Every structure is written in C-alpha cells, then in structure tokens.
VOPAGU-2260 file (C-alpha; in pm, 1 decimal, decimal comma):
REM VOPAGU-2260
SITE   aa  ch    i         X         Y         Z
SITE  MET   A    0    1304,8   -6447,1   -1028,2
SITE  SER   A    1    1475,3   -6109,1   -1082,8
SITE  ALA   A    2    1677,4   -6011,0    -788,5
SITE  GLY   A    3    1617,8   -5637,4    -844,2
SITE  ASN   A    4    1224,6   -5620,3    -788,7
SITE  GLY   A    5    1092,4   -5983,2    -740,2
SITE  TYR   A    6     944,1   -6028,3   -1099,6
SITE  PRO   A    7    1071,9   -6211,5   -1389,2
SITE  PRO   A    8    1153,1   -6022,0   -1701,5
SITE  PRO   A    9     924,1   -6032,3   -1989,7
SITE  PRO   A   10     981,5   -6297,4   -2265,1
SITE  GLY   A   11    1260,4   -6181,8   -2485,4
SITE  GLY   A   12    1450,0   -5973,9   -2217,7
SITE  GLY   A   13    1241,9   -5643,8   -2274,3
SITE  TRP   A   14     920,1   -5496,1   -2256,8
SITE  GLY   A   15     877,0   -5467,5   -2621,8
SITE  SER   A   16     960,7   -5646,8   -2923,2
SITE  GLY   A   17    1344,2   -5542,7   -2916,2
SITE  GLN   A   18    1614,2   -5695,0   -2705,5
SITE  GLN   A   19    1795,4   -5487,2   -2422,9
SITE  GLY   A   20    2108,7   -5338,8   -2585,2
SITE  GLY   A   21    2015,4   -5529,8   -2910,7
SITE  ALA   A   22    1873,3   -5453,0   -3266,7
SITE  GLY   A   23    1509,4   -5398,2   -3323,7
SITE  GLY   A   24    1439,2   -5165,5   -3022,7
SITE  GLY   A   25    1545,6   -5016,9   -2708,7
SITE  ALA   A   26    1551,7   -5147,1   -2356,1
SITE  TRP   A   27    1161,8   -5104,4   -2341,9
SITE  GLY   A   28    1083,7   -5203,4   -2693,2
SITE  ALA   A   29     902,5   -5002,5   -2962,2
SITE  PRO   A   30     594,8   -4770,2   -2910,6
SITE  PRO   A   31     245,6   -4920,5   -2986,3
SITE  PRO   A   32     152,8   -4972,9   -3334,3
SITE  GLY   A   33      62,3   -4666,9   -3510,5
SITE  GLY   A   34     372,4   -4446,2   -3427,4
SITE  GLY   A   35     262,9   -4298,3   -3098,0
SITE  TRP   A   36      83,5   -4341,6   -2772,8
SITE  GLY   A   37    -261,1   -4217,7   -2933,2
SITE  ALA   A   38    -429,6   -3883,3   -2970,8
SITE  PRO   A   39    -586,2   -3671,4   -2690,9
SITE  PRO   A   40    -939,6   -3734,1   -2604,0
SITE  ALA   A   41   -1210,4   -3606,6   -2847,0
SITE  GLY   A   42   -1225,6   -3240,9   -2863,2
SITE  GLY   A   43    -872,1   -3153,9   -2878,7
SITE  SER   A   44    -806,4   -3120,3   -2499,4
SITE  PHE   A   45    -827,5   -3294,0   -2188,1
SITE  GLY   A   46   -1154,8   -3130,9   -2068,7
SITE  PRO   A   47   -1213,7   -2842,8   -1846,6
SITE  PRO   A   48   -1103,3   -2808,7   -1493,6
SITE  PRO   A   49   -1311,9   -2971,3   -1218,4
SITE  GLY   A   50   -1621,1   -2759,8   -1144,9
SITE  GLY   A   51   -1575,7   -2538,7   -1457,8
SITE  ASP   A   52   -1268,7   -2348,8   -1315,6
SITE  TRP   A   53    -977,9   -2381,8   -1105,5
SITE  GLY   A   54   -1126,0   -2143,1    -829,7
SITE  PRO   A   55    -991,6   -1787,5    -708,7
SITE  PRO   A   56    -626,4   -1769,1    -636,4
SITE  PRO   A   57    -537,2   -1808,4    -298,6
SITE  GLY   A   58    -514,0   -1499,7     -72,2
SITE  GLY   A   59    -794,2   -1301,9    -211,5
SITE  GLY   A   60    -613,0   -1152,8    -503,9
SITE  ALA   A   61    -428,1   -1226,2    -805,5
SITE  PHE   A   62    -102,0   -1252,5    -613,5
SITE  GLY   A   63    -211,8   -1227,0    -262,1
SITE  PRO   A   64    -366,6    -927,0     -62,8
SITE  GLN   A   65    -249,6    -580,9    -184,2
SITE  PRO   A   66    -139,2    -309,2      72,7
SITE  SER   A   67    -443,3    -123,8     192,2
SITE  SER   A   68    -287,4     196,0      61,3
SITE  GLU   A   69    -343,3      74,3    -283,8
SITE  LEU   A   70    -692,4     -45,6    -246,0
SITE  ALA   A   71    -830,4     242,7     -41,9
SITE  PRO   A   72   -1052,6     482,2    -267,8
SITE  PHE   A   73    -932,7     846,1    -227,8
SITE  SER   A   74   -1132,9    1171,1    -245,2
SITE  ASP   A   75   -1095,4    1406,4    -524,0
SITE  LYS   A   76   -1012,0    1668,3    -224,8
SITE  GLU   A   77    -642,5    1741,9    -158,9
SITE  GLN   A   78    -496,1    1702,9     182,2
SITE  SER   A   79    -271,8    1986,1     109,7
SITE  THR   A   80    -550,6    2230,1      28,2
SITE  ALA   A   81    -765,2    2114,8     305,4
SITE  PHE   A   82    -484,6    2155,9     549,5
SITE  VAL   A   83    -419,0    2526,3     452,4
SITE  LEU   A   84    -782,8    2619,1     461,4
SITE  ALA   A   85    -807,3    2444,5     808,6
SITE  LEU   A   86    -497,5    2615,3     935,9
SITE  PHE   A   87    -561,6    2987,8     817,2
SITE  LEU   A   88    -927,4    2983,1     771,6
SITE  GLY   A   89   -1062,0    2724,9     995,2
SITE  MET   A   90   -1245,4    2973,4    1222,1
SITE  LEU   A   91   -1475,3    3052,6     915,0
SITE  GLY   A   92   -1550,1    2672,9     832,1
SITE  ALA   A   93   -1366,5    2706,0     502,4
SITE  ASP   A   94   -1211,5    2369,1     536,3
SITE  ARG   A   95   -1560,9    2207,9     599,4
SITE  PHE   A   96   -1698,3    2405,4     298,4
SITE  TYR   A   97   -1413,5    2255,3      88,9
SITE  LEU   A   98   -1472,4    1897,1     199,7
SITE  GLY   A   99   -1841,1    1932,6      69,9
SITE  GLN   A  100   -1983,1    1937,0     442,3
SITE  MET   A  101   -2187,4    2225,5     389,7
SITE  GLY   A  102   -2387,9    2198,4     713,1
SITE  LEU   A  103   -2084,1    2171,2     923,2
SITE  GLY   A  104   -1933,3    2457,0     737,6
SITE  ILE   A  105   -2218,4    2679,9     832,5
SITE  LEU   A  106   -2225,1    2583,8    1188,2
SITE  LYS   A  107   -1841,6    2651,8    1239,2
SITE  LEU   A  108   -1857,2    2957,2    1048,0
SITE  LEU   A  109   -2156,9    3083,2    1296,6
SITE  THR   A  110   -1961,9    2969,7    1598,1
SITE  CYS   A  111   -1634,0    3103,5    1485,7
SITE  GLY   A  112   -1498,5    2764,2    1463,9
SITE  GLY   A  113   -1659,6    2611,5    1782,4
SITE  PHE   A  114   -1491,8    2913,8    1972,7
SITE  GLY   A  115   -1144,4    2797,6    1831,4
SITE  ILE   A  116   -1154,0    2438,0    1986,8
SITE  TRP   A  117   -1334,5    2296,4    1679,9
SITE  ALA   A  118   -1094,0    2488,4    1433,8
SITE  MET   A  119    -793,7    2352,7    1631,4
SITE  VAL   A  120    -931,8    1976,0    1639,4
SITE  ASP   A  121    -995,2    1985,0    1267,2
SITE  THR   A  122    -652,4    2123,5    1189,9
SITE  ILE   A  123    -506,1    1846,6    1380,6
SITE  LEU   A  124    -737,3    1585,4    1203,5
SITE  ILE   A  125    -646,8    1697,7     867,8
SITE  GLY   A  126    -264,5    1735,7     958,5
SITE  ILE   A  127    -238,2    1366,5    1081,6
SITE  GLY   A  128    -430,2    1243,3     762,7
SITE  THR   A  129    -738,1    1110,5     935,0
SITE  MET   A  130   -1006,9    1370,1     795,5
SITE  ARG   A  131   -1246,8    1244,4     529,0
SITE  ASP   A  132   -1482,7    1415,1     279,4
SITE  ASP   A  133   -1854,4    1416,0     275,5
SITE  ARG   A  134   -1856,6    1072,2     108,0
SITE  GLY   A  135   -1625,2     931,0     370,3
SITE  LEU   A  136   -1325,6     902,9     142,6
SITE  LEU   A  137    -953,6     970,7     265,2
SITE  LEU   A  138    -824,1    1282,6     116,2
SITE  ARG   A  139    -616,2    1269,1    -190,9
SITE  ARG   A  140    -230,4    1274,0    -100,2
SITE  GLU   A  141     113,5    1302,4    -318,6
SITE  PRO   A  142     228,9     965,5    -422,9
SITE  ALA   A  143     443,2     833,9    -166,0
SITE  ALA   A  144     835,6     853,9    -226,4
SITE  GLY   A  145    1080,1     597,9    -124,5
SITE  TYR   A  146     970,4     370,1     160,1
SITE  PRO   A  147     779,0     559,8     434,8
SITE  GLN   A  148     874,7     459,7     782,5
SITE  GLN   A  149     820,5     756,8    1016,3
SITE  SER   A  150     460,2     833,0    1112,0
SITE  GLN   A  151     296,1    1158,8     965,7
SITE  SER   A  152      57,4    1170,3    1288,6
SITE  THR   A  153     363,5    1167,2    1515,9
SITE  ALA   A  154     555,5    1432,6    1308,5
SITE  PHE   A  155     271,7    1657,8    1281,1
SITE  LEU   A  156     200,9    1653,8    1659,2
SITE  LEU   A  157     543,5    1708,5    1744,9
SITE  ALA   A  158     548,9    2008,3    1505,1
SITE  TYR   A  159     222,2    2135,3    1625,3
SITE  PHE   A  160     315,7    2120,8    2010,8
SITE  LEU   A  161     700,1    2108,4    2013,1
SITE  GLY   A  162     795,3    2267,2    1678,4
SITE  TYR   A  163     976,4    2554,5    1855,4
SITE  PHE   A  164    1216,4    2279,2    2000,8
SITE  GLY   A  165    1280,9    2113,1    1683,9
SITE  ALA   A  166    1120,4    1793,8    1799,1
SITE  ASP   A  167     984,9    1728,9    1447,5
SITE  ARG   A  168    1310,8    1746,7    1306,1
SITE  PHE   A  169    1478,6    1526,8    1570,4
SITE  TYR   A  170    1207,8    1274,0    1497,7
SITE  LEU   A  171    1266,2    1279,1    1114,8
SITE  GLY   A  172    1643,4    1196,3    1189,3
SITE  GLN   A  173    1765,7    1551,9    1063,7
SITE  THR   A  174    1957,4    1609,4    1405,0
SITE  GLY   A  175    2148,8    1889,8    1278,4
SITE  LEU   A  176    1834,1    2084,4    1172,7
SITE  GLY   A  177    1677,8    1996,9    1497,6
SITE  ILE   A  178    1970,3    2155,1    1693,6
SITE  LEU   A  179    1959,0    2470,0    1478,7
SITE  LYS   A  180    1564,8    2483,9    1511,0
SITE  LEU   A  181    1612,8    2453,3    1900,5
SITE  PHE   A  182    1866,5    2716,1    1961,2
SITE  THR   A  183    1663,1    2965,3    1725,4
SITE  CYS   A  184    1327,7    2890,1    1902,7
SITE  GLY   A  185    1213,2    2748,7    1584,7
SITE  GLY   A  186    1370,6    3025,2    1350,3
SITE  PHE   A  187    1169,9    3290,0    1571,5
SITE  GLY   A  188     861,7    3099,7    1507,6
SITE  ILE   A  189     866,6    3129,4    1126,0
SITE  TRP   A  190    1051,1    2812,7    1077,1
SITE  ALA   A  191     833,4    2630,4    1320,2
SITE  LEU   A  192     517,9    2753,9    1117,7
SITE  ILE   A  193     667,8    2656,6     781,3
SITE  ASP   A  194     770,5    2301,0     906,4
SITE  LEU   A  195     424,6    2270,6    1048,3
SITE  VAL   A  196     250,3    2354,1     727,7
SITE  LEU   A  197     483,6    2135,2     507,8
SITE  ILE   A  198     405,2    1832,4     748,0
SITE  GLY   A  199      38,8    1905,0     741,7
SITE  MET   A  200      35,7    1925,9     365,0
SITE  GLY   A  201     211,0    1590,9     342,1
SITE  LYS   A  202     535,3    1746,7     166,8
SITE  LEU   A  203     811,9    1698,3     428,9
SITE  HIS   A  204    1025,5    1413,0     396,7
SITE  ASP   A  205    1262,1    1231,2     639,8
SITE  ASN   A  206    1646,4    1228,9     635,0
SITE  ALA   A  207    1652,5     959,8     373,4
SITE  GLY   A  208    1408,8    1131,8     144,3
SITE  ASN   A  209    1126,4     897,2     228,1
SITE  SER   A  210     761,2    1036,6     264,5
SITE  LEU   A  211     580,1    1023,4     597,9
SITE  ARG   A  212     368,4     693,0     674,8
SITE  TYR   A  213     -10,1     754,3     698,8
SITE  GLU   A  214    -198,7     526,1     956,0
SITE  ALA   A  215    -533,5     596,9     799,7
C-alpha cells in the first residue's frame, strides 16, 4: 500500500505506459490513443446554457442599478426658462403656459397668480427643482458639474428668504462672499436678486465648482 494515499500505484509505477522519471512518457503516462482527449460534443460546442440563457444580470441592470438621475426621463422644457417666467411673469401664468398646462395658465392669469400666493408657490417649486410639465416629466437641467453635494432646494430657500444676509453663500461654502453680502444687505438687493435667479435656474455652483444637487 502507498503511504501517501492508501492506494497502491498502478502496475509499472505510473498511470500510463511510461515510468515515472523514465523514458516512454511522463509521470502520468501518455494521452489516450489518437493524440488527444477527444473532440467536443457534436455540434462544435458544449450546448446552450441551462434554460436557454443565463438569466438577467444581478441587480436589475447590466452592472447593477444606475443612479436615478440617469434613468429619469426629462421634459423638453428648460428649468432655467420656466424659473425666469415664474419669477417675473408668474402673475400672468406665463410659467404654466410654457409648461403646456393651458388650463392652469388661464386660471392663474384670471386670478393674478392666485392673488400672488399661487405665483409665489410656483416660483419656489420651480426654483427647488420639483415642478413638472404637463406630461409629468421633470424639467430639463444643465449637465451636472463635478460631484454635487449641496442641496438645490436648501440653497434656493436660503436665497429666497435670507438672501439679503448672505445665507445662501455661507451655505455654499463661500464665506467671504457671504460676509460681503451680509454687510451690504445683499448688494443693496441687486446681488440678492441675481443670486436668486442663478440658483433658481440651476447655474450657481458651490465653492468647489460642483453643481447643486437636486432631490427630485
């Protein structure tokens, strides 16, 4: 009996016609007659995978789920255009007409923007990026730059209600500009308005040059 595995070696000291370490083959002998181990199964392959395919990849996509921002369909209406219309012509319903919501546009026009309240609400909804068009699609935005971290919603609300105190610039990590804006009362109101428009249009970036992050 062999001390290694409990089985005696095959006759001749190897598993084939040759002897281990000797002529006429290697330790395991020569391959079967015919020069190889045989041809693959008939048809030139090893057959189809079980069930006809290997099933879908894990995670629901080719390489797992993709970020929702890449999968979400966008409207052909622009975020920037809708915001400017809401801010300056919202009392006349121009933003709703632009979004293809004719009925709401007419109602908003006849009520002077719901006595100003509706116009203000629509301006905020468009500014934070949650407004949709008549087909229920999110408004189209500029491609994201860098790695968005700061919230579009938060930045816009700070600019809308506390822009005169530079709160939006402090939030974006632009401390120097925030202090300057604070001591000039938002650049006598002009700077505060400009920042509000830029944030609402989705064009203002943080101190690292990153776009703002939309939650919608």
